[in-house]
ROTOR-658399 format. One record per residue (C-alpha): residue in one letter; z, x, y. Coordinates in Angstrom, 3 decimals. Example, Ala and Ser with C-alpha at 12.3 -4.5 7.8 and 13.67 -1.06 7.14 Angstrom:
> code:up:east:north
> A:7.800:12.300:-4.500
> S:7.140:13.670:-1.060
//
This chain:
> code:up:east:north
> M:-109.386:65.186:3.527
> F:-106.241:63.145:2.186
> G:-103.859:64.935:4.928
> I:-100.964:62.652:6.183
> D:-100.964:62.589:9.957
> F:-97.067:63.196:10.338
> A:-97.069:62.917:14.108
> A:-99.394:59.619:14.321
> T:-96.685:58.427:11.601
> A:-93.677:59.765:14.157
> R:-95.012:57.574:16.752
> F:-95.740:54.102:15.035
> L:-92.378:54.585:13.468
> F:-90.448:55.262:16.771
> L:-92.863:52.065:18.954
> S:-91.943:49.876:16.037
> A:-88.813:51.009:15.444
> P:-87.297:47.644:17.597
> V:-88.734:45.805:14.455
> W:-87.581:47.248:11.323
> L:-84.445:48.359:12.972
> V:-83.710:45.136:14.063
> V:-84.516:43.242:10.381
> M:-82.826:46.494:8.176
> L:-79.923:45.472:10.630
> V:-79.740:41.955:10.689
> S:-80.380:42.474:6.258
> L:-77.175:44.313:6.662
> Y:-75.176:42.181:8.590
> M:-76.337:39.051:5.793
> H:-75.224:41.512:3.095
> T:-72.160:42.538:4.336
> W:-71.252:38.517:5.731
> F:-71.845:36.992:1.883
> N:-69.951:39.945:-0.039
> Y:-67.346:39.186:2.447
> K:-67.336:35.777:2.261
> R:-67.567:35.123:-0.988
> R:-64.567:37.379:-2.158
> Q:-62.814:35.470:0.290
> F:-64.177:32.032:-1.680
> I:-63.492:33.398:-5.289
> R:-59.628:34.944:-4.382
> K:-58.587:31.757:-3.545
> K:-60.414:29.869:-6.788
> G:-58.208:32.216:-9.050
> G:-58.105:30.873:-12.583
> V:-56.752:29.862:-15.328
> L:-56.914:31.546:-19.372
> L:-56.615:28.460:-21.881
> E:-56.020:29.600:-25.831
> I:-57.319:27.131:-27.681
> K:-55.240:27.055:-31.060
> L:-57.270:26.204:-33.793
> P:-55.957:23.650:-36.472
> K:-56.276:24.497:-40.553
> D:-59.129:22.932:-40.915
> I:-61.940:21.501:-38.701
> E:-64.863:19.501:-40.481
> K:-66.637:19.794:-37.254
> T:-69.779:21.652:-37.044
> P:-71.008:24.078:-34.358
> A:-72.740:20.878:-32.690
> A:-69.381:19.741:-31.457
> M:-69.586:23.065:-29.504
> E:-72.805:22.062:-28.266
> M:-71.334:18.912:-26.511
> V:-68.434:20.770:-25.145
> L:-70.348:23.306:-23.884
> E:-73.301:20.092:-22.293
> G:-70.358:18.236:-20.534
> M:-69.171:21.898:-18.689
> W:-72.308:22.612:-17.411
> E:-73.244:22.283:-13.612
> D:-75.547:23.683:-10.824
> V:-74.642:22.096:-7.476
> P:-73.571:25.099:-5.473
> G:-72.378:23.247:-2.435
> S:-74.102:21.891:0.993
> L:-75.397:24.640:3.136
> T:-72.751:24.724:4.996
> D:-70.448:25.464:2.049
> V:-73.003:28.368:1.000
> Y:-73.863:30.622:4.255
> I:-70.302:29.298:6.261
> D:-67.681:29.521:3.793
> G:-69.532:31.165:1.168
> A:-69.351:28.901:-1.772
> V:-70.483:30.715:-4.667
> R:-70.969:28.128:-8.350
> N:-68.402:28.109:-10.619
> W:-69.296:29.863:-14.046
> F:-66.832:30.180:-17.209
> S:-66.036:33.049:-20.203
> L:-66.097:31.950:-23.970
> E:-63.584:34.688:-25.431
> I:-63.273:35.628:-28.689
> V:-60.203:38.438:-29.176
> S:-58.811:40.636:-31.665
> I:-55.056:41.949:-30.678
> G:-54.559:44.214:-33.456
> G:-56.265:42.379:-35.964
> Q:-54.978:38.670:-34.273
> I:-57.431:36.220:-33.431
> K:-58.005:34.294:-30.718
> F:-60.114:31.960:-28.942
> Y:-60.311:31.146:-24.951
> I:-61.917:30.010:-22.368
> W:-61.500:31.009:-18.904
> T:-62.033:29.113:-15.603
> W:-61.076:28.181:-12.558
> P:-58.213:25.758:-12.141
> K:-60.118:22.529:-11.219
> W:-61.827:22.433:-14.411
> R:-59.511:23.207:-16.519
> Q:-58.735:19.101:-16.680
> V:-62.764:19.170:-17.720
> V:-62.553:22.423:-20.147
> E:-59.412:20.299:-22.225
> T:-61.194:16.720:-21.863
> R:-64.626:17.859:-23.221
> I:-63.080:20.014:-26.222
> Y:-60.170:17.039:-27.182
> S:-62.734:14.839:-27.600
> Q:-64.668:17.048:-30.008
> Y:-61.768:18.722:-31.324
> P:-59.072:16.384:-31.610
> G:-56.493:18.687:-33.983
> V:-56.873:21.303:-32.035
> E:-53.858:22.809:-28.847
> I:-54.669:24.092:-26.040
> V:-52.260:25.754:-23.424
> E:-52.835:27.769:-20.859
> A:-52.338:31.603:-21.592
> K:-50.542:35.071:-20.264
> D:-54.055:36.846:-19.824
> Y:-54.295:39.637:-22.183
> A:-56.766:41.653:-20.317
> L:-54.335:41.946:-17.773
> D:-52.243:44.230:-19.866
> L:-54.881:46.640:-20.689
> I:-54.542:49.278:-18.117
> F:-56.836:52.059:-18.452
> D:-55.406:55.853:-18.131
> P:-58.135:58.149:-19.528
> A:-54.823:60.657:-21.015
> K:-53.698:57.610:-23.233
> V:-56.419:55.358:-23.936
> K:-60.221:55.046:-24.402
> V:-62.517:52.330:-23.276
> K:-65.975:51.568:-25.419
> G:-68.415:48.371:-24.261
> I:-72.116:47.083:-24.924
> T:-73.711:45.307:-22.380
> T:-76.516:43.132:-23.876
> R:-80.184:41.808:-23.240
> L:-82.728:39.973:-25.205
> V:-85.450:41.474:-27.074
> K:-87.685:38.547:-25.616
> E:-88.449:36.130:-22.908
> D:-85.632:33.548:-22.202
> A:-88.117:30.625:-23.217
> I:-87.413:31.979:-26.981
> P:-84.382:31.249:-28.541
> I:-82.501:33.130:-30.630
> K:-81.535:32.082:-34.450
> T:-79.208:29.145:-34.002
> Y:-76.411:27.083:-35.701
> I:-79.948:24.501:-36.869
> D:-81.369:27.205:-38.481
> F:-78.468:28.573:-40.128
> G:-78.003:25.094:-41.160
> L:-74.705:24.426:-40.132
> D:-76.070:20.620:-38.652
> K:-75.565:19.380:-41.540
> T:-72.001:17.426:-43.000
> D:-73.260:16.946:-46.637
> K:-72.779:21.020:-47.921
> E:-70.015:22.212:-49.953
> P:-67.898:24.792:-48.274
> E:-69.112:27.621:-50.718
> Q:-73.308:26.288:-49.399
> I:-71.936:27.297:-45.790
> I:-73.406:29.921:-44.179
> D:-72.243:30.272:-40.586
> P:-73.151:33.222:-38.320
> L:-69.755:34.033:-36.911
> T:-68.120:35.143:-39.865
> P:-69.102:38.897:-39.478
> V:-68.321:38.998:-35.823
> L:-64.562:37.006:-37.176
> E:-64.182:39.764:-39.986
> Y:-65.124:42.881:-38.012
> L:-62.403:41.456:-35.158
> G:-60.391:40.831:-37.936
> A:-59.909:44.074:-39.372
> R:-59.120:45.679:-36.107
> K:-55.609:47.671:-36.388
> P:-52.213:48.011:-33.971
> G:-53.202:49.599:-30.558
> E:-56.744:47.978:-30.700
> V:-58.085:45.285:-28.912
> A:-62.072:44.322:-29.331
> A:-62.902:41.244:-27.435
> V:-66.195:39.305:-27.338
> Q:-66.803:37.949:-23.923
> I:-69.860:35.839:-23.078
> V:-70.413:34.729:-19.178
> I:-71.783:31.949:-18.310
> Q:-73.214:29.925:-15.505
> G:-75.056:26.563:-15.632
> H:-78.848:27.380:-15.394
> R:-81.140:26.627:-12.468
> A:-84.159:26.718:-10.836
> Q:-82.540:29.002:-7.546
> G:-83.833:29.742:-3.752
> F:-82.960:28.855:-0.074
> Q:-79.849:26.733:-1.396
> D:-77.842:29.350:-3.684
> A:-79.107:31.830:0.099
> M:-81.744:33.810:-2.646
> L:-84.785:34.869:-0.337
> N:-86.880:34.567:-3.622
> P:-87.354:31.751:-5.414
> K:-85.825:32.014:-9.334
> K:-88.223:29.389:-11.615
> H:-86.144:27.137:-14.166
> F:-86.916:28.499:-17.565
> S:-88.557:26.144:-19.352
> K:-91.238:27.392:-16.894
> E:-91.454:29.996:-19.331
> V:-92.606:27.929:-22.483
> K:-96.164:27.307:-22.058
> D:-96.937:30.372:-22.514
> A:-94.594:31.636:-24.959
> V:-96.090:28.771:-27.236
> K:-99.229:30.177:-26.455
> K:-97.937:33.818:-27.456
> I:-96.566:32.427:-30.582
> A:-99.897:30.189:-31.500
> E:-102.412:33.260:-30.935
> K:-100.165:36.185:-33.133
> E:-100.814:36.005:-36.746
> A:-102.311:33.158:-37.111
> Y:-104.387:32.737:-40.350
> F:-107.863:31.706:-39.621
> E:-109.398:32.615:-36.262
> T:-110.283:29.953:-33.773
> K:-113.816:30.262:-32.113
> E:-114.227:31.269:-28.320
> G:-112.730:28.217:-26.246
> M:-112.043:25.726:-28.578
> P:-107.530:25.004:-29.003
> I:-105.549:26.057:-31.161
> S:-105.257:24.082:-34.214
> T:-101.836:23.666:-36.010
> L:-104.177:24.747:-39.439
> N:-104.402:28.194:-38.510
> L:-100.629:28.609:-38.158
> T:-98.008:29.671:-40.530
> K:-94.935:27.635:-41.216
> T:-92.837:30.281:-39.683
> Q:-94.829:30.085:-36.368
> N:-94.563:26.026:-36.977
> E:-91.089:26.534:-37.003
> A:-90.211:29.117:-34.276
> I:-92.713:26.710:-31.629
> A:-90.426:23.646:-32.713
> S:-87.524:25.557:-32.048
> I:-88.835:26.783:-28.889
> E:-89.793:22.763:-28.131
> R:-86.403:21.512:-29.011
> N:-84.552:24.362:-26.963
> A:-86.337:23.801:-23.817
> S:-85.004:20.388:-23.645
> K:-81.701:21.114:-23.533
> H:-79.012:22.228:-20.746
> A:-78.939:25.852:-20.427
> Y:-76.575:28.749:-19.138
> D:-77.394:32.161:-16.991
> T:-75.942:34.062:-19.875
> Q:-74.354:37.412:-20.077
> L:-72.391:38.548:-23.731
> R:-70.661:42.051:-22.935
> L:-68.344:43.545:-25.925
> L:-65.156:45.218:-25.518
> Y:-63.122:47.880:-27.388
> F:-59.606:49.076:-26.503
> T:-57.500:51.570:-27.997
> T:-55.292:53.890:-27.827
> I:-56.297:57.664:-28.596
> E:-54.314:57.754:-31.611
> A:-55.692:54.383:-32.745
> D:-59.285:55.124:-32.045
> D:-61.592:53.995:-34.620
> K:-65.003:56.451:-34.217
> N:-67.157:53.666:-35.253
> S:-66.062:50.846:-33.340
> T:-69.247:50.618:-31.629
> A:-71.561:50.584:-34.637
> G:-69.286:48.095:-36.254
> M:-69.475:45.848:-32.509
> I:-73.297:46.099:-33.364
> G:-73.546:45.075:-37.080
> S:-71.197:42.564:-36.926
> M:-73.985:40.453:-34.493
> R:-77.395:41.377:-36.626
> Q:-77.798:38.159:-37.722
> F:-78.380:36.782:-34.290
> G:-81.618:39.129:-34.225
> Y:-79.221:41.486:-33.019
> V:-81.340:44.949:-33.309
> G:-84.839:46.000:-34.466
> S:-85.517:42.076:-35.260
> S:-89.325:41.358:-36.185
> T:-89.086:37.986:-36.443
> I:-90.726:35.483:-34.250
> L:-87.673:34.015:-32.851
> N:-86.053:35.835:-30.647
> G:-82.672:38.624:-30.593
> I:-79.862:39.607:-29.032
> R:-79.593:43.156:-28.714
> P:-77.488:46.034:-26.365
> N:-78.600:46.952:-23.047
> Q:-76.505:49.812:-22.613
> F:-73.318:51.418:-23.715
> I:-70.100:52.231:-22.158
> P:-69.533:54.789:-21.312
> G:-73.373:55.792:-21.663
> I:-72.994:59.451:-21.284
> N:-74.257:61.059:-24.765
> Y:-74.412:65.158:-23.355
> S:-71.343:66.536:-22.059
> W:-74.172:68.472:-19.287
> E:-74.362:65.222:-18.012
> D:-71.427:65.137:-16.517
> F:-69.359:67.785:-17.026
> L:-66.213:66.840:-15.562
> D:-66.735:63.196:-16.774
> I:-66.695:61.924:-13.471
> R:-69.069:59.272:-14.673
> K:-67.908:58.792:-17.832
> M:-64.627:57.590:-16.288
> E:-65.954:55.920:-13.404
> N:-68.371:53.718:-15.695
> Q:-65.281:53.120:-18.184
> R:-63.134:51.665:-15.627
> R:-65.743:49.082:-14.058
> H:-66.812:47.874:-16.925
> L:-62.829:46.937:-18.278
> D:-62.201:45.804:-14.298
> A:-65.212:43.402:-14.536
> F:-64.292:42.895:-17.935
> K:-60.243:41.711:-16.153
> R:-62.567:39.933:-13.433
> R:-64.773:37.837:-15.791
> S:-67.215:39.171:-13.391
> F:-71.121:38.999:-13.448
> F:-72.651:36.537:-11.398
> N:-70.854:36.855:-7.760
> V:-68.935:40.200:-6.158
> P:-67.694:42.554:-6.545
> Y:-69.668:43.553:-10.023
> K:-72.772:41.330:-9.543
> H:-75.101:42.140:-12.745
> L:-73.453:45.401:-13.880
> M:-74.771:47.162:-16.320
> G:-77.514:44.823:-16.792
> K:-79.079:41.233:-16.374
> P:-78.166:38.042:-16.704
> Y:-80.752:36.185:-19.280
> V:-81.214:32.389:-20.358
> L:-78.733:31.105:-23.437
> T:-78.905:26.904:-24.112
> V:-76.355:25.147:-25.142
> E:-77.511:25.289:-28.974
> E:-77.332:28.809:-29.048
> L:-74.383:29.241:-27.301
> A:-72.842:27.108:-29.665
> T:-74.047:29.216:-32.510
> L:-72.429:32.366:-30.863
> F:-68.994:30.419:-29.851
> H:-67.990:27.297:-31.485
> F:-64.704:26.504:-33.950
> P:-64.951:27.856:-37.541
> A:-64.609:25.095:-40.218
> G:-61.295:26.751:-42.350
> G:-63.492:26.962:-45.497
> T:-66.521:29.016:-44.551
> A:-64.155:32.151:-42.319
> T:-61.118:32.935:-44.346
> T:-60.219:35.762:-42.168
> P:-56.269:35.925:-42.217
> T:-55.869:36.918:-39.067
> L:-58.101:34.336:-37.486
> A:-54.633:32.043:-35.755
> R:-54.519:28.291:-36.998
> I:-51.444:25.462:-36.037
> P:-50.223:24.270:-39.150
> S:-50.382:20.724:-38.327
> K:-52.700:18.161:-37.285
> K:-53.159:16.403:-34.478
> A:-54.535:12.666:-35.030
> E:-55.690:12.472:-31.462
> A:-56.202:13.806:-27.911
> P:-53.439:12.872:-25.879
> A:-53.141:10.107:-23.701
> N:-52.768:11.117:-19.988
> L:-56.238:13.354:-20.278
> P:-58.144:12.474:-17.251
> T:-62.369:11.040:-18.699
//
């Protein structure tokens, strides 16, 4: 009754071949063309790694880093000619906190043409820091399965983009009238984990970001992508309808009197977050070590250091960041008898880390998809901690303090 007429199907495919075959070939050609031109475009842009050397005392709250990220945000991919002929892609940045044998350093990777913008923004908010072009530490991480081990994690959000993670404002870090012992900086556990690394170990938090925008034809995308703020109304409604103390009559609007304090605070966070610039984001973790120095609990340590952001098993109304994929990602030897997949996953994760590649070729959306974090959320994950709140002895700081930014920087 439900049999398939294979002869009729074959005849239809043969007769319609001039249509579907042309579509398939054009699609393949366009995909190959864009990949080739984008590789060329990205190669020409190059990259520069800036190390930010911190003074002994930083009195700024993470709001200062939020202002830095505001100034770095940009959403213009170029003209249609740039995109379709030259393979132009939008710029992106990599925010990195790295421990090399326990010595912690802060880096920002960017295109060389954005160097002055990044430096100017940082100096304007943190006049006491020093910014220098650094030798790329990642290039020294050579994958040799006989000598080293590579582990890592890519991440995703627990809930939809419109719902924010717990930010520095929720932790009370926006207040400047607190004594150092009263301040709880959510970045401290991350720094403590990184600072505990031993010689032979390299651990890094890499946050790859690109200005978030609605995307479509101008970005060479056939399926338009909406701005995350379009989800805000549904996210608020979802929270308002969940676990309210008093039910409303059918057809009646939800009243704030029905909501718990936690729900009201969550809705306020969503509304505050939606008004700020946002970035498409992927936070990934890397652990690189010699076989002799390997810490068997390194992956658990990485996860544990980030639980304060609602990392795993969060039962709060707000969002959280959790693992998406573990690297090498092979649990049983019978899944990969010769370790071919295991080594390939390690190699690709390390190479993508070195290239800061995620939004474009050669490692577009490798082992994860981008999610949206606003400048407030990113400033929570990446900021320069005050001297009194982060006492990790291996956090490199410069002894002197500058009075003002260099006068020759462009405005």
